[in-house]
N, C-alpha and C positions, 0 to 999 in steps of 0.2 A: 597582146600577142602571147604572153606567157600563159594566160588563162586558156587561150585556144589550144596551145600545145598540150597543156595539162588535160584538157577535155578530150582531145584526140587520143592521148595516151590512155586515159581512163576508158574510153570506148573500145580501144583495141584490146586492152586487158580484159574488159568484160566479155568481148567476143571470144578471146582465147579461153577464158574460164568456161564459157558456155560450150565451146567446141570440145574441150577436154572432158568436161563433165558429161556431155552427151555421149562421147566415145566410151567413157567408162561405164555408163549406165546401159548403153546398147549392148556392149560386149558382155557385161555381167548378167544381163537378162536373156542372152542368146542360148536357146536350147531347142532341140527337136528330137522326137522319137521316130524311128523308122523300123520297118520289118524287111529284111532281105533274106530270101530263101528260108523263110520260117524262123529266122533268128531276129530277135528284137535288140536294138541298140539305141543308145541315147547319145546325141552329140551335144556337149555342153562345154562352156568355156573353161570350167575348172578341171576338166579332164586333161588339159594341156598346160604344162608349166609356162609356155611362152605367152599364152593368152592370159594366165593369171598375172604374169609380170606386166603385161600390157595394161591390165585393169589397175594394178597397184601403181604403176608409173603415172598413169593418167589421173588417178585419185590424188597422188602426192602433188602433182603439178596444179591440179584444180585448187587444192587447199592453199598452196603457196600463192597462186594468182589471186585468190580471194583475199588473203592477208595483205598482199602488197597494195591492194586497192585502198587500204586505210592508212597507208604511210603518208605523213605530211610531205608536201612538195618541197619544203626547204630543209628537210632532214638530211643529215650527213650519212644516213643509212643507205642512200641511193647508190653510193659506191659499192656497198655490199650487194645491193640488188643487181648490179651489173654482173658481179661474179656468180651470184645465184642464178640469174637468168641464163648464163652460159652453161652452168652445170645442169640445170633442169632442162634446157633445150637439148643437151646431149642425152639426158635420161629419156626424154620423149622420143628422140630419134632412135635410141636403142630399143625402146618398147615397140615402136612401129616396125622396126626391122625384124625383130623376133616374131611378132605376130604375122607380118607379111610373109616371112619364110614358111611358117607353118600353114598359113592360108593358101599359099601357092601349092604346097604339097597336097592340101585337102582338095583344091580345085583341079589340079592337073595330075596328081599322083606322082609316083617315082618308079619308073620301070626297072631301074637298076636294083632297087631294094624290094621290088615286088609289091609296092603299096598302090592300091587302086584309088582313083579319085572318089570322094564321097559326096561331092556336091550334087550329083544326080539323085542320090537317095535323100538328102536333107537340104533342099534348096533354100528353105526359109532361114535355116541356120547360117548357111553361106552368105545369104544376102545381108543378114544382120552383122556378120563379121565384116563384110565389105563396107557396110555403112559406118561401122565403128572405125575402121581404118581410114576412111575418107574424112570423117569428122576429126580424127586425131591428126591427120595430115594438114588439114586446114588450121588447126591449133598450132601445129609446128611452124607453118608459114607465118602466122601472126606473131608467134614468139620470136622467130628469127628476125622479123622486122622490128619488133620491140627491142631486141638485143642490139641491133645495129643503131637504133635511135638512142638507146641508153648509153652505149659506148660513146657515141658522138656527144651527148649532153654531159655525162658525168666525168668523162676522162678528157674530152676535148683533144683528140689525137693530133689535130692540125694546128693547135694553139691559135685558134681564130679569135678567142676572147682576149681582150687586152686587160692586163692586171694593173 
């Protein structure tokens, strides 16, 4: 039974690493050039601080998730993993939120500020950003499930295990 739980946790962590890694790579490689009224412009992730933050947050979480894969199952460090899972889940949430806010402005514009939507001119770029956000959100859901499972196992909040 313990091996089955460990295997399920390992697979979930691998899926979370894959999701956050793909989100970081897709966002980091997103760029497109376009000409509007004779003016050329390039839409690229590093032109927006929120997208850079998104890539950095996903990269940090990918490295963390990869390192946790090699932690022994009987280690006392799993209590620290619970705290780090919480912190990094919040980091991932903030990265998604920042990128989603800028992506929404890019897709719909902001009439109050006079910003026009750009997704009509750079659809490939917008599709890549959307794909990165979806992959990162899948990673967030997996990390949230892992966090709940880790809290249950490491801290045993209901004191179900007899000592």
